[in-house]
C-alpha positions in Angstrom: 227.7 185.3 169.2 227.2 182.4 166.7 229.8 179.6 166.5 232.1 179.3 163.5 230.1 176.4 162.1 226.9 178.3 162.3 228.5 181.3 160.6 229.8 179.1 157.8 226.5 177.4 157.4 224.7 180.7 157.3 227.3 182.0 154.8 226.7 179.0 152.5 222.9 179.5 152.8 223.2 183.3 152.1 225.3 182.6 149.0 222.7 180.1 147.8 219.9 182.6 148.4 221.9 185.3 146.6 222.2 183.0 143.5 218.5 182.3 143.7 217.6 186.0 143.9 220.0 186.5 141.0 218.0 183.9 139.0 214.8 185.8 139.9 216.4 189.0 138.7 217.3 187.4 135.4 213.7 186.6 134.8 212.4 190.0 136.1 215.3 192.5 135.6 213.1 195.5 136.3 211.9 194.2 139.7 213.2 196.8 142.2 212.2 194.7 145.2 214.4 191.8 144.0 217.3 194.3 143.3 217.0 195.7 146.9 217.0 192.1 148.3 220.1 191.3 146.2 222.0 194.4 147.5 220.9 193.6 151.1 222.1 190.0 150.8 225.4 191.2 149.4 225.9 193.3 152.5 224.9 190.5 154.8 227.4 188.1 153.1 230.2 190.6 153.4 229.4 191.1 157.1 229.2 187.3 157.7 232.5 186.8 155.9 234.2 189.2 158.3 232.6 187.5 161.3 233.9 184.1 160.0 237.4 185.5 159.8 237.2 186.8 163.4 235.7 183.6 164.8 238.3 181.5 162.9 241.2 183.5 164.4 239.8 183.0 167.9 239.4 179.3 167.5 242.8 178.5 165.9 244.2 178.0 169.4 241.5 175.4 170.3 241.3 173.7 167.0 243.8 170.9 167.7 242.1 170.1 171.0 238.7 170.0 169.5 239.9 167.8 166.6 241.3 165.3 169.1 238.1 165.2 171.0 236.1 164.7 167.8 238.4 161.8 166.7 238.0 160.1 170.1 234.2 160.4 170.2 233.6 159.6 166.5 233.7 155.7 166.7 231.4 155.7 169.7 228.9 158.0 167.9 229.0 155.8 164.8 228.3 152.6 166.8 225.4 154.3 168.7 223.8 155.6 165.5 221.4 153.0 164.1 221.7 152.2 160.4 219.0 153.8 158.3 218.4 156.8 160.6 215.9 159.1 159.1 216.0 162.9 159.2 212.5 164.3 159.2 213.2 167.9 160.0 214.3 170.3 157.3 217.0 172.8 158.3 215.7 176.2 159.4 215.8 178.8 156.7 218.1 181.6 157.8 216.9 184.7 156.1 217.4 188.4 156.7 214.4 190.1 158.4 214.1 192.5 155.4 212.8 189.8 153.1 209.1 189.8 152.4 207.3 186.5 153.2 206.5 185.8 149.5 210.2 186.1 148.5 211.2 183.8 151.4 208.7 181.2 150.1 210.1 181.5 146.6 213.6 180.9 148.0 212.5 177.9 150.0 210.7 176.4 146.9 213.9 177.0 144.9 215.9 175.2 147.5 213.5 172.2 147.5 213.6 172.0 143.8 217.5 172.1 143.7 217.6 169.3 146.4 215.2 167.1 144.3 217.4 167.6 141.3 220.6 166.6 143.2 222.0 170.1 143.1 221.7 170.9 146.8 221.7 169.0 150.2 219.0 166.3 150.2 217.6 167.5 153.6 216.4 170.7 151.9 213.8 168.6 150.1 212.0 167.6 153.3 208.4 168.8 153.0 208.6 169.3 149.2 205.9 168.0 146.9 207.4 165.8 144.3 206.9 162.9 141.9 208.4 159.5 142.8 208.4 156.0 141.3 206.2 153.5 143.2 207.9 150.1 143.6 204.6 148.3 143.1 204.3 149.1 139.4 207.3 151.3 138.5 205.2 154.3 137.6 205.5 157.9 138.6 203.1 159.2 141.2 202.7 162.4 143.1 204.1 162.3 146.6 205.6 164.4 149.4 209.1 164.1 150.9 208.8 163.2 154.6 212.4 162.6 155.4 215.9 161.7 154.2 217.9 158.6 155.1 221.6 158.5 156.0 222.4 157.3 152.5 220.7 160.3 151.0 217.5 158.5 149.9 214.2 160.1 150.1 211.4 158.9 152.3 208.2 159.8 150.5 204.5 159.4 151.1 202.5 158.8 148.0 199.2 160.8 147.7 197.3 157.8 146.3 198.5 155.4 149.0 198.6 155.5 152.8 202.1 154.3 153.4 205.7 155.6 153.1 208.4 154.3 150.9 212.1 154.9 150.6 213.3 155.8 147.0 216.6 156.9 145.6 217.2 160.4 144.5 217.1 159.2 140.8 213.5 158.0 141.4 212.3 161.4 142.6 211.8 164.7 140.8 210.0 168.0 141.2 206.3 168.1 140.3 205.4 169.7 137.0 203.1 172.2 138.8 206.1 173.3 141.0 207.6 175.1 138.0 207.6 178.8 138.0 204.2 180.2 137.0 203.2 183.5 135.5 202.7 186.0 138.2 201.5 188.8 136.0 203.2 192.1 135.1 202.3 195.4 136.7 201.2 198.1 134.3 204.0 200.4 133.3 204.0 203.8 134.8 203.1 206.5 132.2 205.5 209.4 132.4 204.2 213.0 132.1 205.6 215.1 129.3 207.2 217.5 131.8 208.4 214.8 134.1 212.2 214.5 134.5 213.5 211.1 133.6 214.6 208.9 136.5 218.4 208.8 136.8 220.0 205.5 135.7 223.1 204.7 137.8 225.8 202.2 137.4 225.2 198.7 136.0 223.9 196.5 138.9 226.3 193.9 140.4 224.1 191.0 139.7 224.6 191.5 136.0 228.4 190.8 136.3 229.3 187.6 134.6 231.0 185.1 137.0 233.2 182.2 136.2 230.8 179.9 138.1 227.9 180.9 135.9 226.6 178.4 133.4 226.8 179.1 129.7 223.1 179.8 129.5 223.3 182.3 132.4 226.3 184.0 130.9 224.4 184.5 127.6 221.4 185.8 129.5 223.5 188.3 131.5 225.3 189.5 128.3 222.0 190.1 126.7 220.7 192.0 129.7 223.9 194.1 129.8 223.4 195.1 126.2 219.8 196.0 126.9 220.9 198.0 130.0 223.5 200.0 128.0 221.0 200.7 125.3 218.4 201.9 127.9 221.0 204.2 129.5 222.0 205.6 126.1 218.3 206.5 125.3 218.0 207.9 128.9 220.9 210.2 128.3 219.4 211.3 125.0 216.1 211.9 126.8 217.7 214.0 129.5 219.5 216.1 126.9 216.3 216.7 125.1 214.5 217.8 128.3 217.3 220.2 129.1 217.1 221.8 125.7 213.3 222.1 126.0 213.7 223.7 129.4 216.3 226.1 128.2 214.1 227.2 125.3 211.1 227.6 127.5 213.1 229.8 129.9 214.3 231.9 127.0 210.8 232.4 125.8 209.6 233.2 129.3 212.3 235.8 129.8 211.7 237.3 126.4 208.1 238.0 127.3 208.8 239.8 130.6 208.1 243.2 129.1 204.5 244.2 129.6 202.5 244.7 126.5 198.9 245.7 125.8 196.6 243.4 123.9 193.9 240.8 124.2 195.9 238.1 126.0 198.0 240.4 128.3 195.2 241.6 130.6 196.2 245.3 129.9 193.4 247.4 128.3 194.4 249.0 125.1 193.2 252.6 124.5 190.8 253.4 121.7 191.1 256.3 119.2 187.5 257.1 119.9 187.9 257.5 123.6 187.7 261.1 124.9 188.5 262.7 128.2 186.0 264.2 130.6 186.6 267.7 129.3 183.5 269.1 127.8 185.5 270.6 124.9 187.1 267.3 124.0 186.4 266.0 120.4 186.1 262.4 119.2 188.9 261.3 116.9 191.3 264.0 117.9 194.3 262.7 119.7 195.0 264.7 122.9 191.6 266.4 122.7 190.5 268.2 125.8 194.0 268.4 127.2 195.2 272.0 127.8 198.3 273.2 126.0 201.0 275.4 127.3 199.7 278.8 128.0 201.2 281.5 125.8 200.6 285.3 125.8 200.9 287.1 122.6 203.5 289.9 122.2 202.3 293.1 123.9 202.9 296.7 122.8 206.0 298.3 124.3 205.1 300.9 126.8 207.7 303.7 127.0 207.5 305.4 130.3 208.6 308.9 129.2 206.4 309.2 126.1 203.6 311.0 127.9 205.7 314.0 128.6 206.3 314.8 125.0 
């Protein structure tokens, strides 16, 4: 089981990743892959929060002892650590295994950009391609962050020079080519006329306006909420139309269940000129050739005793 510090660190990183995926969703609200990642990260955060609570309750008893040990060892560690110590290894990116590689790379790039802008820990910028001011002439040049000093300064290696230099965070910024580029939009799926519209569920959680959101993000979320409600309204209208069409088609189908003769029914219609196989049948006479009920004419009454008279 991970320690409490590791769980807290992971929780912070998961929340950062959640905000970054939310930013991606704001730019591509119809991306189902990003929506699935957002929901998965939300579940991971809830699980991690529960683990943090459990680990915290177990370590409460040992907290005082650990704090005392840390206070005793702190002066010695400070004396042993040389001034200007450089960190050259970026922290490992803790990501759920469900994330595709391209999404993980986008999250990593967003972390590096935030670190270069002073909005995230400086160590996240290690390995990032940036622009920095060269002390020789005070101009901006393309460089790569190689490490971070104890004071939070960046150790950069200029592409045009073969040496490294330490610059402050104010003298480094993301490269212009590290901005988000157009990735293309997949062709929309054309629905068939008889296709049932896809069900639209509840409004996604990432569209909820949070107090920590910037004013620009709030406006963007409100705009997307309005668009989502409009889309759902038209979807409901489409479903109602499809249901009415299906009801009418079923009515028409049931109405035509009775078999009729005609050209389109497949049943042969008899002709008035058709005759039976009887040799006495006549053309144009309905029922010709069919025998009628046999009938004997009235006979003469035979009185039995009339011969004796």
